[in-house]
N, C-alpha and C positions, 0 to 999 in steps of 0.2 A: 821657741824654747832655746834655740841657739843664741839668740840675742840676749836672753836672760841668763846665759852662762850655765844652763842645765845640761846641755849636750853639745857634742861635736858631730857634724855629719858632712858627707859629700853627696851631692845630688846623685841618686841612683846607687849610692854606695853604702858603706857601713855607718851605723849610728852608734855612737859611744856616749854613755852617760858620764858627765863630769861629776865631781864630788857633790856640788850643790844639788844636782839631779838625783844622785843616789840618796842623799839625805831626805829630799822631798819624797822620793818614791818609797822609802822606808816608813816615813810618817804616814803616807797615804795607805800603805798596806797595814800598818798598825791600827789605823782608824777603822779600816774595813773589817779586820779581824775582831776588833773590839765590839763593833756593832753586831757582827755575826754571832759572837759569843753571847751577847745580850739577848738577841732574838732566840737563840737556842735555849737559853735558860727559861725564857718565857713560853717555850713550847711551839714556836712557829715551825711549820712543817718543812722538811728538807726540800720539798718541791718549790716552796715559795720563798725560802730564806735568801737566796741570792738576789732575786728581784727586789725584795723588800730592803735588803742591805744596801743595794745600789741606790734606791730612792732616798733612803735616810742619809747616807754619807754625803750626798750632794747638797743637803739643806740644813744639816744639824749645826748648831753653834757650839763654840768651845765650852761654855758653861754646862750645857746639857751633856756633852761628850765626857766631861769630867765627872759628872754625876753618874753616868752609865759606867764609867771606869771604876768608880767607887763601889757601885752595886755589884759588878762582875767580880771585883776583888773580894768583896764580902762573901759572895756565894762560893767562890773557889776556896776560901779558907774556912767556911762554915758549912760543911757537908750536910749537917742535920737540916738546915734551912733549905738547901738544894733538894734534898730528898723529900721534904714536906711539899715543896712546890711541884715536884714531879708527881707526887701522889694527888695533889690538888688538880693538876692538869688531866689526870685520868678520869676525873669526875665530869669534866667538861664535854 
């Protein structure tokens, strides 16, 4: 990571993120949070959500991630549909 200019470090010392490392870290965190939000909407249990999020975030492609982002945005702005899905999940 140091060779890629993402961080500075000294052996057995402090590790500091450089700007590219911070940008990449923020993107990875955003990806993680988006997938977690999607799984929450679907009703995945809190017990399983972290493990499932981790599995998905390492294999998902950009097109699918964009579709998930659109889906999550839709549900966040259309509470009626979110409520309907919540009610549906109660029947499962």
